[in-house]
Backbone bond lengths (Angstrom), bond angles and torsions (degrees), N, CA, C in turn:
res aa  C-N    CA-C-N  psi(-1)  N-CA   C-N-CA  omega(-1)  CA-C   N-CA-C  phi
1 X - - - 1.436 - - 1.515 110.83 -
2 X 1.278 115.40 137.82 1.456 118.29 178.03 1.508 117.35 -62.80
3 X 1.310 118.60 136.11 1.461 120.02 -179.08 1.545 108.95 -65.71
4 X 1.349 118.43 134.53 1.450 119.79 179.52 1.553 110.53 -70.29
5 X 1.256 118.36 147.84 1.394 129.01 177.92 1.542 111.87 -78.79
6 X 1.351 119.92 138.63 1.466 119.30 176.06 1.535 110.19 -62.45
7 X 1.296 114.53 146.56 1.487 122.97 -175.50 1.450 107.05 -87.39
8 X 1.348 114.80 121.73 1.503 123.41 174.37 1.425 109.71 -139.50
9 X 1.403 114.61 81.00 1.507 117.99 -177.08 1.497 107.04 -101.38
10 X 1.379 111.74 135.85 1.432 121.42 175.67 1.488 116.00 -106.15
11 X 1.396 112.24 -31.94 1.425 117.83 179.63 1.524 109.48 -147.88
12 X 1.350 116.44 139.34 1.427 122.34 176.81 1.478 114.27 -135.08
13 X 1.369 116.33 151.32 1.412 121.05 167.65 1.472 109.94 -105.58
14 X 1.315 120.93 128.84 1.400 121.83 179.75 1.601 105.99 -113.75
15 X 1.419 109.49 117.39 1.497 115.49 -176.59 1.534 109.11 -109.87
16 X 1.347 114.30 124.83 1.434 120.53 -176.37 1.528 111.10 -110.68
17 X 1.270 119.56 129.53 1.466 126.01 -177.23 1.481 102.59 -62.78
18 X 1.374 115.99 124.76 1.506 124.48 -172.31 1.556 105.00 -70.15
19 X 1.304 121.32 -23.04 1.452 120.65 -174.19 1.567 111.23 -88.08
20 X 1.315 115.93 -6.70 1.445 117.19 177.47 1.495 109.48 -82.76
21 X 1.340 117.35 163.67 1.494 122.76 -178.93 1.533 107.99 -78.59
22 X 1.300 120.99 2.04 1.489 122.80 -173.58 1.576 110.02 -101.25
23 X 1.360 118.86 5.33 1.430 117.80 -163.29 1.579 113.22 -98.82
24 X 1.309 117.33 3.14 1.432 121.92 -177.40 1.501 114.05 -73.69
25 X 1.274 121.27 121.70 1.464 122.80 175.38 1.556 107.95 -56.33
26 X 1.285 117.10 134.96 1.485 119.18 177.37 1.494 109.61 93.64
27 X 1.352 117.49 -7.70 1.470 118.57 -178.70 1.549 111.91 -72.04
28 X 1.253 115.82 169.22 1.526 118.93 -175.33 1.530 108.25 -62.29
29 X 1.435 117.23 -41.01 1.422 117.46 179.75 1.520 112.55 -63.45
30 X 1.288 118.51 -38.65 1.462 124.31 178.72 1.540 109.15 -56.37
31 X 1.407 113.60 -46.43 1.424 116.73 -177.98 1.462 113.22 -71.80
32 X 1.397 119.84 -31.03 1.461 121.88 174.95 1.485 110.37 -69.51
33 X 1.284 120.95 -45.12 1.466 124.33 179.99 1.523 111.70 -58.90
34 X 1.369 114.87 -47.68 1.472 118.51 -177.79 1.510 111.49 -65.72
35 X 1.370 114.50 -45.73 1.431 116.99 -173.51 1.532 113.50 -68.92
36 X 1.366 116.69 -47.05 1.336 123.51 -174.81 1.605 113.22 -65.40
37 X 1.307 116.12 -41.23 1.505 117.89 177.16 1.492 109.64 -74.91
38 X 1.294 120.12 -36.27 1.494 120.40 -179.75 1.532 107.97 -65.81
39 X 1.349 117.66 -44.96 1.432 121.18 179.41 1.514 111.83 -57.41
40 X 1.311 115.39 -32.52 1.490 122.31 179.59 1.519 112.05 -73.90
41 X 1.348 116.97 1.19 1.446 120.25 -177.52 1.524 116.84 81.54
42 X 1.312 116.80 20.96 1.467 121.37 -172.35 1.595 106.45 -112.55
43 X 1.349 114.03 136.67 1.484 118.62 171.54 1.455 112.30 -75.34
44 X 1.345 119.54 124.53 1.444 120.04 -171.98 1.497 110.65 -119.22
45 X 1.382 115.83 131.86 1.436 122.41 167.14 1.578 107.99 -111.68
46 X 1.323 111.91 127.18 1.486 119.17 176.61 1.463 108.40 -105.57
47 X 1.366 114.91 136.84 1.479 119.53 177.73 1.511 108.43 -155.08
48 X 1.349 118.03 164.29 1.456 121.85 175.55 1.524 111.00 -108.51
49 X 1.278 114.67 150.36 1.478 121.30 173.97 1.548 107.99 -95.26
50 X 1.261 121.12 111.63 1.427 126.79 -176.42 1.529 113.51 -83.51
51 X 1.358 114.32 -24.45 1.392 121.36 178.29 1.533 111.14 -159.60
52 X 1.305 121.28 176.08 1.471 120.41 176.76 1.487 106.72 -63.01
53 X 1.323 119.08 -46.56 1.437 119.77 -175.86 1.523 112.72 -63.82
54 X 1.326 112.11 -40.70 1.501 116.35 -178.06 1.564 109.25 -64.37
55 X 1.298 115.63 -46.39 1.531 117.42 177.79 1.433 115.98 -61.16
56 X 1.371 116.00 -34.33 1.461 117.63 179.65 1.464 109.57 -72.27
57 X 1.373 120.03 -40.51 1.463 120.22 176.59 1.507 111.79 -60.01
58 X 1.237 117.86 -41.15 1.504 120.05 -179.17 1.551 108.60 -69.17
59 X 1.338 119.61 -36.08 1.451 120.02 179.24 1.502 108.19 -67.18
60 X 1.335 117.69 -41.74 1.506 123.06 -178.25 1.523 106.82 -61.73
61 X 1.355 118.96 -40.43 1.411 117.29 179.03 1.503 114.49 -66.71
62 X 1.405 114.71 -34.55 1.403 118.78 176.02 1.555 113.22 -62.84
63 X 1.299 116.08 -36.01 1.445 119.87 176.00 1.512 111.48 -66.36
64 X 1.358 118.37 -46.98 1.490 124.54 177.49 1.536 108.77 -56.84
65 X 1.289 116.59 -36.84 1.499 118.56 -175.17 1.569 111.63 -86.37
66 X 1.340 114.88 2.06 1.431 120.01 178.55 1.451 117.71 69.03
67 X 1.333 115.69 29.39 1.487 116.04 175.08 1.517 110.91 -64.67
68 X 1.291 116.06 148.25 1.400 123.23 -177.37 1.609 114.33 -71.89
69 X 1.333 111.73 -34.85 1.486 119.91 -179.37 1.457 111.43 -152.90
70 X 1.418 109.90 150.97 1.505 118.42 167.49 1.534 106.44 -114.41
71 X 1.290 115.07 119.94 1.580 120.07 -178.11 1.517 105.43 -99.44
72 X 1.400 114.89 120.56 1.461 122.47 -177.74 1.533 106.24 -94.50
73 X 1.245 119.27 130.44 1.506 124.52 170.98 1.549 103.53 -110.54
74 X 1.373 116.93 96.00 1.354 121.28 -176.40 1.504 109.16 175.70
75 X 1.407 114.17 -169.12 1.466 121.01 -176.73 1.530 111.25 -94.70
76 X 1.369 117.03 -172.41 1.514 121.48 -178.72 1.480 111.57 -59.78
77 X 1.363 123.42 -34.28 1.412 126.14 -178.25 1.546 110.87 -63.54
78 X 1.337 115.33 -43.36 1.477 120.15 178.34 1.578 108.76 -72.83
79 X 1.304 115.67 -37.07 1.521 116.31 174.83 1.550 110.81 -56.71
80 X 1.348 114.77 -41.17 1.425 118.01 -179.06 1.471 113.39 -66.02
81 X 1.324 117.33 -45.74 1.509 124.88 -175.14 1.593 108.10 -64.38
82 X 1.277 116.14 -46.77 1.479 122.24 178.82 1.548 109.77 -73.06
83 X 1.270 117.76 -46.63 1.422 122.21 -175.57 1.511 112.35 -63.01
84 X 1.329 115.95 -31.94 1.490 118.96 -177.93 1.515 109.08 -65.59
85 X 1.333 120.12 -28.37 1.455 124.10 173.48 1.504 115.62 -66.28
86 X 1.318 113.76 -28.70 1.491 123.34 -173.16 1.487 113.46 -87.16
87 X 1.340 118.16 -18.92 1.436 122.55 -178.48 1.531 110.32 -54.67
88 X 1.295 116.63 132.82 1.481 117.89 -178.44 1.496 120.11 73.85
89 X 1.314 114.67 11.70 1.418 121.21 178.95 1.569 110.58 -115.56
90 X 1.289 118.23 174.23 1.448 124.07 172.31 1.542 116.46 -88.54
91 X 1.363 114.91 -4.29 1.462 120.44 -178.62 1.483 106.89 -87.90
92 X 1.391 115.60 128.46 1.435 122.45 -172.75 1.576 107.20 -89.53
93 X 1.345 112.33 158.56 1.452 120.13 175.32 1.473 111.79 -103.88
94 X 1.321 119.10 130.18 1.442 120.73 173.10 1.519 109.33 -122.23
95 X 1.291 118.77 152.34 1.518 122.24 -173.10 1.515 110.74 -134.86
96 X 1.373 109.60 126.47 1.450 117.47 172.24 1.580 104.51 -113.38
97 X 1.316 115.92 104.14 1.507 116.75 -169.36 1.461 117.89 -63.11
98 X 1.371 116.42 133.08 1.458 119.54 179.55 1.507 103.95 -147.61
99 X 1.324 121.52 36.37 1.421 124.12 176.90 1.462 113.42 -112.76
100 X 1.342 119.58 -163.96 1.443 124.66 -179.56 1.520 111.87 -93.75
101 X 1.260 116.11 -38.73 1.506 120.25 -175.93 1.523 110.89 -102.52
102 X 1.349 118.02 -49.15 1.499 123.23 172.25 1.574 107.94 63.38
103 X 1.271 118.77 41.88 1.513 124.69 179.15 1.497 110.32 -56.01
104 X 1.415 117.44 -44.69 1.424 121.49 -175.88 1.532 109.55 -63.80
105 X 1.270 116.75 -50.36 1.480 121.34 -177.27 1.534 110.50 -66.85
106 X 1.303 118.10 -39.36 1.444 118.35 178.42 1.541 113.69 -63.46
107 X 1.347 115.95 -38.50 1.398 118.44 -179.30 1.510 111.52 -62.50
108 X 1.274 116.35 -41.09 1.517 120.90 -178.27 1.549 114.42 -91.77
109 X 1.302 115.70 11.64 1.516 122.65 177.13 1.460 110.64 54.89
110 X 1.373 115.41 42.09 1.443 120.73 167.41 1.543 109.27 -81.39
111 X 1.303 115.24 126.18 1.519 115.97 -176.67 1.530 110.86 -57.25
112 X 1.375 114.10 146.02 1.458 119.25 -179.34 1.538 113.98 -79.40
113 X 1.301 117.48 -20.95 1.450 122.00 177.06 1.509 110.71 -79.24
114 X 1.331 119.56 120.18 1.509 117.73 -174.84 1.441 120.15 -50.27
115 X 1.351 117.24 -37.41 1.469 119.37 -178.12 1.477 110.69 -70.27
116 X 1.362 119.81 -40.33 1.440 121.76 175.56 1.531 111.29 -69.60
117 X 1.344 117.19 -32.83 1.482 117.47 176.92 1.466 112.44 -63.63
118 X 1.413 117.05 -42.01 1.446 122.37 178.42 1.620 107.15 -56.78
119 X 1.269 114.26 -50.66 1.573 117.38 -178.97 1.490 112.88 -57.26
120 X 1.384 113.37 -41.19 1.530 118.15 179.41 1.560 114.42 -66.04
121 X 1.279 113.97 -35.28 1.482 118.51 -178.57 1.539 110.04 -76.65
122 X 1.260 120.82 -31.71 1.434 125.40 175.15 1.513 108.61 -62.02
123 X 1.310 117.60 -39.25 1.413 124.02 176.29 1.528 113.09 -100.22
124 X 1.368 114.05 40.59 1.401 119.80 -177.63 1.484 115.67 -98.88
125 X 1.358 114.00 176.19 1.514 118.65 172.86 1.562 107.84 -128.87
126 X 1.369 114.21 160.20 1.357 116.86 179.79 1.585 110.95 -95.26
127 X 1.286 114.00 138.79 1.519 121.61 -178.80 1.493 108.51 -132.04
128 X 1.284 116.31 135.71 1.473 122.89 173.55 1.536 105.31 -86.02
129 X 1.383 116.19 128.96 1.464 120.14 178.29 1.468 111.63 -126.29
130 X 1.404 114.39 160.45 1.457 119.55 178.16 1.616 108.89 -75.44
131 X 1.257 115.16 158.95 1.447 122.51 176.03 1.509 109.36 -130.56
132 X 1.405 116.80 125.14 1.397 123.57 178.34 1.535 110.23 -79.57
133 X 1.297 118.97 154.18 1.455 123.68 171.10 1.483 113.93 -133.06
134 X 1.292 118.50 135.26 1.443 124.11 173.83 1.454 112.59 -118.45
135 X 1.382 120.26 106.17 1.355 124.00 -166.26 1.520 112.92 52.58
136 X 1.275 116.73 42.14 1.481 127.28 179.91 1.517 113.78 73.44
137 X 1.285 121.50 3.74 1.463 122.23 176.60 1.506 106.84 -93.04
138 X 1.336 121.41 124.08 1.442 124.52 -175.84 1.561 111.17 -69.55
139 X 1.340 110.77 148.00 1.445 118.16 169.54 1.645 104.86 -141.06
140 X 1.302 112.40 148.49 1.430 118.94 -178.87 1.593 112.76 -111.97
141 X 1.303 117.22 -25.86 1.436 120.76 -175.48 1.525 110.35 -109.31
142 X 1.378 117.08 -72.38 1.460 120.64 -179.81 1.495 112.47 -146.39
143 X 1.277 113.18 159.41 1.476 121.71 175.49 1.616 106.06 -135.73
144 X 1.298 119.77 127.67 1.408 123.61 -177.88 1.507 112.35 -125.29
145 X 1.369 117.99 149.53 1.464 118.65 -169.82 1.555 114.63 -134.25
146 X 1.328 118.17 5.37 1.406 119.48 179.64 1.546 111.91 -126.39
147 X 1.297 119.93 -137.14 1.473 123.23 174.88 1.558 109.92 -52.90
148 X 1.386 112.79 -38.28 1.469 117.57 -178.73 1.532 112.06 -60.30
149 X 1.349 117.79 -20.42 1.483 120.90 176.67 1.560 108.69 -91.82
150 X 1.339 116.42 -35.76 1.430 117.89 -176.54 1.519 113.13 -64.07
151 X 1.425 115.84 -25.86 1.470 119.64 178.46 1.502 112.16 -56.41
152 X 1.323 116.77 -35.12 1.490 121.97 179.29 1.533 111.44 -56.43
153 X 1.352 114.54 -40.88 1.435 120.55 -175.55 1.560 111.01 -58.11
154 X 1.353 116.76 -40.76 1.456 119.15 177.43 1.496 110.99 -75.64
155 X 1.370 115.85 -44.88 1.383 123.12 -174.06 1.569 113.68 -58.62
156 X 1.353 115.96 -35.36 1.388 124.96 178.57 1.565 110.32 -63.26
157 X 1.347 119.41 -27.32 1.456 121.44 -179.57 1.505 113.34 -82.43
158 X 1.332 115.40 -12.52 1.470 118.32 178.42 1.523 115.96 -72.30
159 X 1.317 119.18 130.14 1.436 123.15 -177.88 1.565 113.61 -68.42
160 X 1.377 116.20 -11.95 1.448 119.11 -177.61 1.520 105.63 -128.64
161 X 1.321 113.35 161.26 1.426 124.16 -177.85 1.568 110.10 -113.33
162 X 1.300 114.78 166.05 1.495 119.15 177.22 1.490 111.70 124.66
163 X 1.373 117.03 -178.40 1.462 121.36 -172.75 1.494 110.11 -71.63
164 X 1.368 118.53 -40.11 1.431 118.80 -174.55 1.549 114.31 -62.25
165 X 1.354 119.13 -47.34 1.441 118.21 174.63 1.512 115.12 -57.86
166 X 1.299 112.53 -35.99 1.448 118.70 179.43 1.559 113.19 -65.19
167 X 1.324 114.34 -38.55 1.501 119.93 173.63 1.541 110.24 -63.50
168 X 1.315 118.28 -45.13 1.450 120.09 177.60 1.537 111.58 -61.93
169 X 1.323 117.38 -36.09 1.431 120.19 178.88 1.562 110.12 -66.34
170 X 1.316 111.47 -39.08 1.514 117.95 -179.55 1.480 111.17 -63.95
171 X 1.312 116.83 -42.21 1.454 122.53 178.79 1.568 110.91 -64.15
172 X 1.317 113.86 -47.09 1.479 115.51 -178.30 1.564 110.69 -64.22
173 X 1.255 117.06 -45.46 1.496 119.73 -177.85 1.538 111.52 -70.42
174 X 1.361 120.77 -17.72 1.385 124.08 179.40 1.517 107.95 -64.36
175 X 1.365 116.83 -33.99 1.429 120.02 -179.58 1.528 110.19 -95.49
176 X 1.320 121.09 -23.45 1.466 120.51 -176.72 1.575 112.04 -93.39
177 X 1.318 119.66 -24.14 1.441 125.25 -177.43 1.504 111.46 -55.36
178 X 1.337 120.00 126.23 1.446 121.71 178.11 1.521 108.28 -89.45
179 X 1.286 118.85 104.87 1.435 124.20 -178.14 1.557 114.51 -71.22
180 X 1.321 115.59 147.06 1.470 120.87 178.85 1.461 108.99 -150.05
181 X 1.379 115.68 161.48 1.463 120.57 177.69 1.573 115.42 -71.99
182 X 1.250 115.95 147.89 1.531 122.31 177.89 1.492 106.62 -125.25
183 X 1.382 111.79 142.73 1.484 120.41 169.34 1.558 106.48 -122.78
184 X 1.268 118.25 121.08 1.481 123.12 -179.17 1.481 112.27 -109.91
185 X 1.355 116.12 122.46 1.423 117.60 176.33 1.494 110.03 -109.66
186 X 1.336 111.06 113.50 1.519 118.53 -165.55 1.515 107.75 -103.77
187 X 1.355 114.11 118.25 1.518 123.46 175.33 1.542 107.66 54.02
188 X 1.263 118.86 23.06 1.556 121.45 176.84 1.531 109.02 63.55
189 X 1.297 118.69 16.14 1.512 121.16 179.24 1.505 113.46 -116.85
190 X 1.266 119.69 -23.84 1.450 123.80 -173.30 1.562 109.62 -138.98
191 X 1.360 112.08 137.41 1.471 116.94 177.88 1.455 107.59 -120.52
192 X 1.354 114.77 124.24 1.479 122.49 178.75 1.480 111.63 -112.20
193 X 1.380 114.27 134.16 1.531 119.19 -179.36 1.522 108.23 -113.41
194 X 1.302 116.75 135.67 1.449 124.45 176.85 1.474 110.93 -132.37
195 X 1.263 119.46 116.66 1.453 125.44 -175.22 1.530 108.61 -65.55
196 X 1.400 117.97 -42.82 1.391 119.62 -175.90 1.525 108.54 -154.56
197 X 1.309 115.01 77.09 1.533 118.78 178.12 1.508 109.90 -72.69
198 X 1.323 112.25 133.82 1.471 120.31 178.23 1.582 107.78 -91.41
199 X 1.357 113.91 -42.92 1.438 117.72 175.53 1.483 110.32 -118.45
200 X 1.315 116.49 130.20 1.433 120.97 171.71 1.520 109.52 -138.98
201 X 1.321 118.00 89.39 1.424 123.99 -169.49 1.533 107.31 -116.34
202 X 1.334 114.17 141.82 1.492 120.44 166.86 1.445 105.67 -117.38
203 X 1.336 112.24 132.39 1.513 122.11 -175.41 1.529 111.29 -117.53
204 X 1.342 114.68 135.38 1.408 117.80 174.52 1.620 106.30 -104.58
205 X 1.352 113.51 -32.74 1.457 119.87 168.88 1.530 109.95 -108.75
206 X 1.343 118.76 -175.82 1.432 121.22 -169.32 1.481 115.61 -77.87
207 X 1.409 119.35 -32.15 1.397 118.32 -166.91 1.580 116.03 -137.26
208 X 1.372 114.26 160.63 1.392 122.29 175.79 1.625 108.50 -67.23
209 X 1.317 116.41 -36.27 1.391 124.85 -169.38 1.486 112.82 131.51
210 X 1.245 119.66 166.03 1.477 123.51 175.23 1.567 107.55 70.61
211 X 1.213 119.18 16.20 1.512 123.10 -176.59 1.562 115.78 85.91
212 X 1.315 117.11 2.19 1.450 121.43 -176.07 1.607 104.86 -85.86
213 X 1.392 116.97 104.64 1.412 124.24 -178.50 1.530 109.22 -91.49
214 X 1.285 115.72 92.35 1.416 121.88 178.90 1.585 111.77 -70.70
215 X 1.331 117.40 -30.41 1.461 123.27 -175.28 1.492 109.26 -133.66
216 X 1.328 122.30 78.38 1.461 122.45 -168.07 1.465 110.54 -67.10
217 X 1.361 119.68 -21.33 1.447 121.18 -176.77 1.511 112.98 -93.47
218 X 1.322 118.78 3.46 1.465 122.66 -176.87 1.504 107.60 -66.37
219 X 1.391 117.30 135.46 1.427 122.30 175.07 1.548 109.46 -121.09
220 X 1.333 117.34 139.72 1.529 116.95 -173.62 1.582 113.62 -75.92
221 X 1.313 115.84 -9.28 1.467 116.31 -173.32 1.520 117.01 -139.56
222 X 1.432 114.80 29.60 1.430 117.16 -178.95 1.513 113.67 -101.75
223 X 1.355 115.92 4.71 1.481 118.76 179.04 1.517 113.45 78.82
224 X 1.318 120.92 13.34 1.435 121.98 179.76 1.533 108.42 -133.50
225 X 1.349 114.08 156.87 1.454 121.60 171.96 1.541 104.09 -111.27
226 X 1.338 116.70 161.73 1.419 126.21 178.73 1.474 113.61 -108.59
227 X 1.308 122.28 128.15 1.424 127.67 177.60 1.487 108.61 -103.65
228 X 1.381 115.73 130.56 1.463 123.16 175.29 1.506 109.65 -125.84
229 X 1.346 119.51 120.31 1.437 122.00 176.51 1.537 112.37 -127.91
230 X 1.324 113.38 139.57 1.547 119.49 175.87 1.474 105.79 -133.53
231 X 1.337 116.20 123.21 1.451 121.15 177.83 1.551 110.12 -80.38
232 X 1.354 113.12 147.85 1.447 121.27 -177.73 1.515 113.93 -53.28
233 X 1.333 118.31 -36.15 1.451 124.07 179.34 1.527 111.70 -66.67
234 X 1.357 115.94 -25.59 1.484 118.46 176.76 1.497 114.62 -92.86
235 X 1.313 119.26 -0.90 1.435 121.70 -173.31 1.594 110.45 -60.34
236 X 1.277 121.47 -44.97 1.480 116.75 -177.17 1.578 112.73 -58.92
237 X 1.292 118.33 -38.40 1.485 122.50 178.29 1.537 108.96 -64.66
238 X 1.361 115.79 -43.43 1.414 118.72 -176.72 1.509 110.41 -68.65
239 X 1.332 118.19 -42.93 1.556 122.48 179.44 1.501 108.70 -57.92
240 X 1.306 118.66 -33.65 1.460 119.07 -178.87 1.533 111.31 -68.49
241 X 1.328 115.03 -21.07 1.495 119.23 -177.68 1.567 109.69 -111.93
242 X 1.340 115.86 21.51 1.440 121.78 -176.11 1.510 115.21 -51.23
243 X 1.347 118.14 -33.39 1.424 123.94 -178.13 1.570 110.24 -58.75
244 X 1.335 115.93 -22.33 1.476 116.67 179.26 1.511 113.28 -68.06
245 X 1.441 115.32 -16.97 1.418 118.81 178.47 1.459 111.30 -66.83
246 X 1.298 118.41 -21.21 1.492 123.49 -179.35 1.495 113.34 -109.11
247 X 1.352 119.18 5.97 1.465 123.49 179.94 1.504 111.66 -113.96
248 X 1.337 117.51 -1.94 1.415 122.49 -179.63 1.565 117.86 79.76
249 X 1.280 114.38 15.08 1.522 120.06 -174.25 1.549 107.91 -120.27
250 X 1.284 120.80 12.24 1.403 122.69 -175.24 1.508 115.11 -63.86
251 X 1.388 115.98 -32.65 1.494 116.78 -179.57 1.526 110.71 -80.07
252 X 1.328 120.71 0.77 1.452 119.55 175.63 1.520 116.41 -86.68
253 X 1.366 113.62 -3.82 1.553 119.39 177.16 1.535 107.69 -69.27
254 X 1.362 113.31 140.20 1.468 116.16 176.90 1.477 113.25 -65.69
255 X 1.363 117.96 -24.10 1.506 119.72 -175.76 1.540 109.65 -81.98
256 X 1.372 118.11 -8.36 1.434 118.07 -178.34 1.545 111.84 -98.61
257 X 1.288 115.91 118.26 1.502 121.75 -177.19 1.556 110.01 -92.66
258 X 1.313 112.51 121.28 1.524 115.38 -177.38 1.557 108.65 -125.16
259 X 1.340 114.03 150.27 1.409 122.75 173.26 1.491 112.37 -146.40
260 X 1.330 118.98 145.82 1.456 119.91 169.39 1.503 109.57 -101.82
261 X 1.328 118.92 136.29 1.449 118.27 -173.96 1.599 110.42 -153.33
262 X 1.306 113.00 164.75 1.439 117.34 173.21 1.537 113.47 -107.00
263 X 1.328 115.79 -24.95 1.497 117.37 -179.30 1.575 104.63 -151.81
264 X 1.294 111.11 135.76 1.479 119.23 -177.47 1.491 110.23 -144.33
265 X 1.379 115.96 140.06 1.453 119.93 174.27 1.598 108.66 -113.78
266 X 1.316 112.40 126.97 1.471 115.61 -177.51 1.548 104.84 -107.24
267 X 1.321 118.83 121.31 1.451 125.34 179.16 1.524 106.77 -107.51
268 X 1.366 116.24 115.94 1.443 122.23 178.15 1.557 108.78 -110.17
269 X 1.345 115.42 159.26 1.438 120.61 179.66 1.541 110.17 -65.49
270 X 1.398 117.49 -39.49 1.456 124.48 -174.18 1.524 105.25 -134.59
271 X 1.318 109.11 156.91 1.518 116.52 172.41 1.555 109.52 -75.36
272 X 1.254 113.46 149.57 1.493 121.55 -175.18 1.493 109.78 -164.18
273 X 1.381 117.79 151.54 1.458 118.07 178.64 1.489 113.06 -63.25
274 X 1.347 115.42 155.50 1.481 121.91 174.88 1.536 106.48 -120.52
275 X 1.310 114.28 159.60 1.480 121.28 174.95 1.523 108.83 -98.06
276 X 1.337 117.37 129.97 1.428 122.92 173.97 1.514 108.36 -128.99
277 X 1.332 111.83 112.84 1.486 118.53 178.27 1.524 111.18 45.16
278 X 1.379 112.92 52.35 1.448 121.62 176.75 1.495 119.44 76.83
279 X 1.388 118.58 2.94 1.458 121.64 -176.22 1.528 103.32 -115.37
280 X 1.325 118.16 147.71 1.455 124.59 174.61 1.519 112.25 -92.21
281 X 1.429 113.54 125.43 1.458 118.53 -174.55 1.558 107.40 -126.18
282 X 1.343 116.74 137.56 1.471 118.11 176.25 1.517 110.07 -69.24
283 X 1.371 117.98 143.50 1.423 122.02 -176.50 1.528 109.11 -144.95
284 X 1.292 118.83 151.63 1.469 126.00 173.49 1.525 109.63 -70.89
285 X 1.326 113.08 173.91 1.480 115.67 176.64 1.444 113.80 -61.47
286 X 1.385 121.12 -38.72 1.439 122.25 174.49 1.466 112.46 -96.73
287 X 1.376 114.98 135.33 1.484 123.69 -176.24 1.463 104.47 -123.49
288 X 1.325 120.88 120.95 1.464 124.57 171.37 1.546 111.47 -97.41
289 X 1.256 114.69 120.32 1.433 120.21 -179.03 1.499 112.29 -110.74
290 X 1.355 124.15 126.57 1.401 125.96 179.43 1.542 112.22 -144.14
291 X 1.289 119.40 175.33 1.414 123.60 -173.65 1.574 107.88 -125.90
292 X 1.370 111.75 135.98 1.429 120.39 172.01 1.525 104.85 -101.92
293 X 1.284 117.74 114.80 1.522 124.85 -170.56 1.503 111.14 -74.54
294 X 1.308 117.68 120.61 1.456 125.48 172.46 1.556 107.68 48.56
295 X 1.350 118.00 52.92 1.449 120.18 -176.88 1.464 115.02 -100.77
296 X 1.421 118.13 4.44 1.456 118.79 179.71 1.540 108.98 -147.95
297 X 1.377 112.45 143.38 1.523 116.89 174.65 1.503 111.39 -94.27
298 X 1.341 116.23 138.13 1.472 120.93 176.41 1.472 107.08 -130.93
299 X 1.412 111.82 156.43 1.458 116.49 -178.44 1.623 106.09 -98.87
300 X 1.326 118.01 126.93 1.387 121.38 -176.13 1.503 107.51 -126.44
301 X 1.311 117.39 142.87 1.512 120.40 177.77 1.506 113.58 -53.23
302 X 1.270 114.61 137.71 1.449 123.54 176.83 1.547 108.87 -88.29
303 X 1.351 113.92 107.65 1.481 119.55 -178.32 1.511 115.15 -52.28
304 X 1.336 112.25 -25.36 1.484 117.35 -172.88 1.494 109.33 -92.28
305 X 1.349 120.04 -3.50 1.445 120.49 -175.41 1.504 108.44 -73.67
């Protein structure tokens, strides 16, 4: 693993999701953010992200102005929209989790409580990580293309967030999802055929979020992505061992097909939406997934701090 770079931040932009309860100027979090970073000798600009487009514009401006980091206060969807702007730049991404799953933050052991996350990032280090792409759209955590993607469609309609609504969405889509055959061409060396895959996830980091580690062996900086596939016929056996998803042993099940790869073409019978970092995205029948090695800097807690 690449050695992390010493943290030397002079100026940061902190973007807070305006839909979160943490976005009010004068709130406790605003005070903590401003005081902690200023006391650390850093120039701080605090702003809200009013929409995906608004957040991206502000992140682009931060890159042009040469800011050392953009700190996102939000969930994996916002991490994706802002982080996509920072790929290939010298501006690092920091995350203060404020979403429902927080897969990115959980992977890097960023505390889930905002005040503790602020403290952890002040004493952080910079690390270069890989970025996955699905039809050239970046993802940092996971990309899913079967039933595991369709769940998001129902989950997005729920007025509340958390594990329970996600389980309800999964059950509903289990019966509603229209299954279809997949052909996967892995690194132009292996061709895999699945008559009816229920799960077809590519992971750059270990988990979906909420502690569910779909790819326990995933590493953020090894130059590979992790493929996880489960056929519908094997679903009952896998569901009986679902606790393994939270113990880090899910990939050891015989019914779970895994591969490490750099480039993969997914050929589906019909076009269907895919899930990218918790958001549903329209996609053609064919999806090309590849990795950009160590193409983005992120702030990760320093275990020795």
